[in-house]
Every structure is written in C-alpha cells, then in structure tokens.
N, C-alpha and C positions, 0 to 999 in steps of 0.2 A: 535523479528523481525516480521514482519520486514517492517519498513516504506518503504523501497525501493520497495517492492512488491506492496504496496498500491499506490505509486506514479507512478510507471511505468508499471504496469501490463496491462494497456490499451494503453500505449505509448502515449505521448503527441502528438496531431494531428498536422502534418505539413500542412495539409489542413483541412478545416472544412467539406469538402465533398469529397468523393472519388468514383472511379469507382468500382462497385461490382454488382454481380447478385442480383436479387430480393430476392432469398432465398439462404443462404450460410451457410454451415457447417464449423465451426471454431474449430481448435484444436491448442493449444499453450502451450509452456513450457518456464519457466524462472528459472535461477539460480541466487540467490541474496546473496551478501556478505555484511557484515557490521562490523565496528570496533567502539568500545567505545559507547555502549556495543558490544562485539563480537557476531556475529550471522551468520548463514548459513541457507538458505531456498531453497528448490526445490518446485516450484509451477507449477501445471498442470491444465489446464481447457479445457472443451469441451462444445460447445454451438451451438445453431441454431439462426441465425440472419435473420430477414425479413425486407426488405426495404418497408416502408409504403407509401412514397411519393417521387417524384423526382423534383428537382429544374429545371433540364434540362436533356436531354438524357445522361445517364451515370454519372449523378451527383445527389447523394442522398440528400434528405431534412430531412427525419425522418425515424427512424428504431426502431425495437423491437427485443430484444435478451434475451434468457434464456438458462441456462445450469447448469453445476456442476463444482466445483473447489476442488482440493485436494492439500494439502501442507504438507511438512515434514521438520521438523527442529530437532536439537538435543534435544530441550526441549519439543516438542509436535508434534502431528499429527492432521491434520484438514481436514474435508470433509464438503462440503456445497453445497447449491443450491442458485442460484442467478437469478434475473430478472433485465433487464435494458431497459429503454425506453428513446429514444431521440426524443422528440416531435418537437424540433427545432434545427438547427445547433449550437445554442449557449447554449443549455441546455441538460444535461444528468442526468437522475434520475435512481438510482440503489438501490436495496434491496437485502440483503443476509442473510441467516440463516446457521450457522455453528455448527457442533458438534466437540468438541476438546477432545483430550486425552493426558494428560501430562505424560511424561515418567518417572518422578521421578528423573531427572537429569538436570544439566545445568540451574537451576533456575525455573524449572517447575515440580510441583507447590510448591512454598515456601511461608509459612505463617508468618505473623507478628502480634504482639499483638496490636500495635498502628500505626496509619498512620504517626505519627511524627517521627518514627524511621528511621534512614538512611538505604538506600538500594542501595548504590553505588557499584562500582566494588570491593573495599576491603571487604565490607560486604558479597557480593555474593560469593567471593572466600573463606572467612572464614567459611561460612555456607554450603559449598559444602558437600553433604551427608545428609543434613536435609530435602531435598525435598521429596515429597510423590507423588505417582501415583494417579491421580484423573481425573475425567471427568468435562467438562464444556460445557455450551451452550452460543452462542453469536448471536445476531441479529444486523445487521448494516443497516443504511439508509444513503444514500449519494446523495447530489445534487451538480453538477459541472457546473459552468458557464465558458464558453470558447468563445474566440473571436480572430479573426485574422484581422489585418489591415496592408496590405502589408507584410513586413518581420517580423512584431511584432506579437507575439502570447501571449495572456493572458489566464490564467487558474486559477480558484479559486474553489477548492473542499471544501465542508463542510461535515464532516463525523460524524454521531452519532452512538455510540456503546453501547449496553446493554449486560451485562454478568451475567451468573449464574454459580457460582463456587462451587465445592465440595472440602472438605478438612477441616483441623483444623480451619484455619482462626484466627480471624475474617477478617483480611486483607490479600490479596493475591498479590504476585508479578506477574505482567503481563510481560513476556519477550518480547512480540511483541511490546508493547508501552513503555516499561521500566518505569513502574509506579506501584502504589499500588491501588487496587480496592477492594471494599467490594462486597459480594454476592448480586446481583441485582443492582449493581452500574451502572452509566452511564458515558461514556467518550465522550468528544467532541474534534474533531481534525479538525482544519481549516488551510488552507495554501493558499498562493498567489505566482504564478510563472509568471514572465514576461520574455519571451524569444525572441531571434533574430533568425529567420529561414533563412536558405540558403542551398546551395548545393556545393559539392565538387566531385572529382573523385571517392571518396569512397561511396558517397550517400548523403542523405539529413540530415541536422542537425538542432538542436535547442539548444541554450545555453543562460543562463541569471541568474539573481538573484532569490532567493526564500526566503520566510518567513513563518514559521510554528508556530502555537500555539496549545498546547495540554493541556486540562483541565480535571480533574476528579471531579465529583459532590460531593461525600461523603467526600473524603479526602481533597478536596480543593487544590490539587497539580496542579502546572502549569509549563509548559516548553515553552520557547520562543527561537526559533532557526532561525538564519539568515545564508544564505549561497549562494552557486552557484550550479546550476544543468546543465546537458547537456545530449543530446540524439543524437546518430548517427544511422541512419537507412538506410540499403541498399535496393534498389528496386529489385535487382537480388538475386536469391537464393544463399545460402552458404551451400553446401552439401544438407542435407534433411530439412534444415530450410528455410522457405519462409519469405521474408521481415525480415531478422535478424536485431537485434538492440543491441547496447551497450549503457547503461545509467549509469550516475554517479550523486552523490550529495555529496557535502562537506559543512558542516555547523558548526557554532559555537554556543554553548548554551549560550544565553544571560541571560536566567533565568532558573534555574533548581534546584530542591532540593538537588541534589548530584553532578552534573556535570557542574556547572556554569563555563564558561570560557573555557571549554574543546571542542575539535574538534571531530565531528562525521563524518564518511565517509561511503558511501554506493555505491555499484556497482552491476549492473544487466546485464545479458546477456540472450537474449531469442529470440523468434520468433514463427511463425506458422509452422506447419508441417502436 
C-alpha cells in the first residue's frame, strides 16, 4: 500500500486556488485501507508552505512547500523528506526521498528468484513466514497536471520511483505497489482522473472515473486499472480534524500479472490538525 495514500494524501483540489496565509504550517494525518491486496496504512506529514504569488487578494497562484512524512503499515515503516513546488495553478512538481524498514511480515520483504514467478494472493499466503527484515531506500519524482472547468476537475499525475533494496533477492515484492522490483529498479505510475465537483449539506465532493497504469522497467510487468473515485471534504472541523475528508477508489484490473479481472478497493479518512 498503498496507492490510496498516493492518490489522496494531497486531496484532489475542489478549487485550483484557495484562501490561505502567505506562510502556513501544515500537519495532516490519514488512515488508508485497501482490499485485494489487503493493506492498512497510517500516514502523517508535517510541512511548511509559502505562497509565492497571488492571482487576486486571498487567491494563491503559486506556492512552495517542504517537510517530512512518516508512514506505518504491517509490512514496513517509512520516513522521508519531500519538497513541492506549484509554479502555476495547473502544475505541481514534487520530489521525495524515503528510508524504509521492512518488518519481516505481511510480504515485506519477500524475495523471488525470477520476475516471471506468480506473486498473487495465494502465493503470498503460502509463503507467509519467508519474509526477512531489511532496509530500503526510495526516491520519487512526481509531476501532476490539474485543471478545473466549471464543475469538471481533471487531474493527471506521473510518478517515477527508484528503489534500492537489501535482502536475498534478486527480485523483491513491493507491497506498496503490488509488483516485483530489482535492486536499483525504476517504476512508473501514471493515472488520469476526471471528476464532477459539487456541494452538499455534508461538504464539497468530487466523483468520477479513473484510469491507472503501473510499469516496472527491469521486470517488464504492467498493470492497467479502470475504476471510480470519490472525495468528500467538509469545510467545518470534525473534532480535532480541520477540513476532514473521506475518499474512496474502486477499480478493476484490466491487465495484471496475477489479478486480472479482479476488483481492488481503497478507502482513506484524514485531515489536518
């Protein structure tokens, strides 16, 4: 896991510009759940954001943000630093460097002799106990195009991931992306989301179709997933959470080495505090 965190950790913007102070300290938390493969993740981040330019009073045009992120799952723990630059309302650039520690359980970290071997849920269940504790490093670079035209919201992230793994290998199961990677391998993850934005008594929402493609360079593995996503965000606080949100994504794997035709579901609950 967990793609739900990657998709919704910044929350799909209901507006491309919002009211905020010129310098803002941000602290957020998210709980993510996933099925097929099963996953659970607690994500925390803290950052400092500076508005660089204004389109009009109270409406930001460009911003710069940097901070740290920590995540905990049954398979691994992750801590990292990130920087994010939004030079225009339609473009977000992000870079992140993470240190990972696999727990030796729940598929992290599990070695395979060949990339052609199956690694679906029956294999993961059968090999439970074969995992080993190990460390890994990961660098991510992401560019996101986004645009809003009336109630329609378009969002297209491109994510490039480089990993360095320790362990027996030579191929490693990555529980976050549900694929096999070699030490030093590169993964490419792209998606397109087209949503319809509106408002209810509960808050603002976005809902619409999504399409995601995940590829690994060395193994040549590819997943294509089509589905439906949704996000509901409240403007008013809920307890100690500011701007709390509930997000979901349901997708069918159109192409996948192990899960073709199967349904994947993701759910996230989070906000600032």
